[in-house]
C-alpha positions in Angstrom: 88.1 81.1 175.3 84.6 80.4 176.8 82.4 77.9 175.2 78.6 77.7 175.3 78.5 75.4 178.3 80.3 77.8 180.7 78.6 81.1 179.8 76.2 82.2 182.6 73.8 85.0 182.4 72.1 86.4 185.5 69.4 89.0 185.6 66.6 90.2 187.9 63.6 92.3 187.0 63.7 94.9 189.8 66.2 96.2 192.3 64.1 94.5 195.1 65.1 91.1 193.8 68.5 89.3 194.0 70.4 86.7 192.1 70.8 84.5 195.2 68.6 81.7 193.8 70.4 81.8 190.5 73.7 81.6 192.4 72.5 78.5 194.2 71.5 76.8 190.9 74.9 77.8 189.4 76.7 76.2 192.4 74.6 73.0 192.1 75.3 72.8 188.3 79.0 72.4 188.9 80.0 74.4 185.8 83.7 74.6 185.5 85.1 78.2 185.3 81.8 79.9 184.5 82.0 83.2 182.7 79.3 85.1 184.5 77.7 88.3 183.2 75.0 90.0 185.1 72.6 92.8 184.0 71.4 95.7 186.1 67.8 95.3 187.4 65.2 96.6 184.9 67.1 95.5 181.7 64.4 94.6 179.1 63.4 91.0 179.1 62.5 91.3 175.4 66.2 91.3 174.4 67.8 88.0 173.7 70.6 87.4 176.3 73.3 87.6 173.5 72.0 91.1 172.6 72.0 92.5 176.1 74.5 95.2 177.1 76.6 93.2 179.6 77.1 90.3 177.2 78.3 92.7 174.5 80.9 94.1 176.9 82.5 90.6 177.2 85.3 89.8 174.9 83.6 86.5 174.0 82.6 85.5 170.5 78.9 84.8 170.2 78.1 81.1 170.2 76.7 79.4 167.0 73.0 79.3 167.0 71.0 76.1 166.4 70.0 75.4 162.8 67.4 72.8 161.7 68.2 70.9 158.5 66.5 68.0 156.8 68.8 65.0 156.6 67.8 62.3 154.0 66.8 59.0 155.7 69.6 57.1 154.0 72.2 59.5 155.5 70.5 59.3 159.0 70.4 55.5 158.8 74.1 55.4 158.0 75.0 57.8 160.7 73.0 56.0 163.4 75.4 53.0 163.0 78.5 55.2 163.1 80.8 55.9 166.1 79.7 59.5 166.9 80.7 62.2 169.4 78.1 62.9 172.1 76.8 66.1 170.5 76.4 64.4 167.1 74.6 61.4 168.7 72.3 63.8 170.7 71.5 65.7 167.5 70.4 62.5 165.7 68.6 61.1 168.7 66.6 64.3 169.1 65.8 64.6 165.4 62.2 64.4 164.2 61.3 61.9 161.5 59.2 63.4 158.7 57.6 61.4 155.9 58.7 62.5 152.4 57.0 60.7 149.5 58.1 57.1 149.8 60.9 57.8 152.2 61.7 59.6 155.4 63.7 62.6 156.4 65.2 63.3 159.8 64.8 66.9 160.8 68.0 67.6 162.8 68.5 70.7 165.0 72.2 71.4 165.9 74.8 74.1 165.7 76.4 74.4 162.2 79.7 72.8 163.5 77.8 69.6 164.4 76.1 69.5 161.0 79.5 69.8 159.4 80.9 67.0 161.5 77.9 64.8 160.6 78.5 65.5 156.9 82.2 64.6 157.3 81.2 61.3 158.9 79.0 60.3 156.0 81.7 60.6 153.3 81.9 56.8 152.9 78.5 57.0 151.2 80.3 58.4 148.2 82.3 55.1 147.9 86.0 54.7 147.9 88.6 52.9 150.0 87.3 49.5 148.8 83.6 50.4 149.4 81.4 50.6 146.3 79.3 53.7 145.9 75.6 53.2 145.9 73.9 55.8 143.7 70.9 56.6 145.9 73.1 56.8 149.1 75.6 59.1 147.3 72.7 61.3 146.1 71.3 61.4 149.7 74.7 62.5 151.1 74.9 65.2 148.4 71.5 66.5 149.3 72.6 66.9 152.9 75.9 68.5 151.8 73.9 71.0 149.8 71.9 71.9 152.8 74.9 72.2 155.1 76.7 74.3 152.5 74.1 77.0 152.9 75.2 77.6 156.5 77.4 80.5 157.4 81.1 79.8 156.5 83.6 78.8 159.1 85.8 81.5 160.5 85.7 85.3 160.3 
C-alpha cells in the first residue's frame, strides 16, 4: 500500500510542455518506490490533486488530510518532555502558541492519526501506575480528547 510520502503527481498545463523537470526533481528526491500518476495536458488546475481523474483511477486510499486542533498548554508541556515519534515531534514543534485567558493553547496541525497518537501518549496525565492524578492536568487531557474524538473514526 502506498503512503503519503511516495505518492507523486505530475502534470503540465499544455501539450507543448513536458514533465522532464518534474522527473529530475523526483530523481533528486530519492523517493523509494514512488507511485506516479500523471494527468493529460490541460487538466484543470482548479482541482485538488486527490480529485483529479488519474488519481481516482489508482487503487490507493486517499491519505488523511491535515486537521488543526487546539491542545491545552498542560498537555503540550507534558508531551514536549515525552519520547515522541518524528511526526509527533514535528507536529508539536510546528504548533502555534495562542494565549487563552490566563493560560496558553498550542494549535497543532497534523493528520488525525498523529493527533490520536499524541492523545495516547498523554494518558499518564489521568494518573495511575503509581503516578497521582493532578485535576487540572487530567481536565486538560480530557479537553484534548474531546477535540480528537470529533475527528473521523478510524477504519472504513
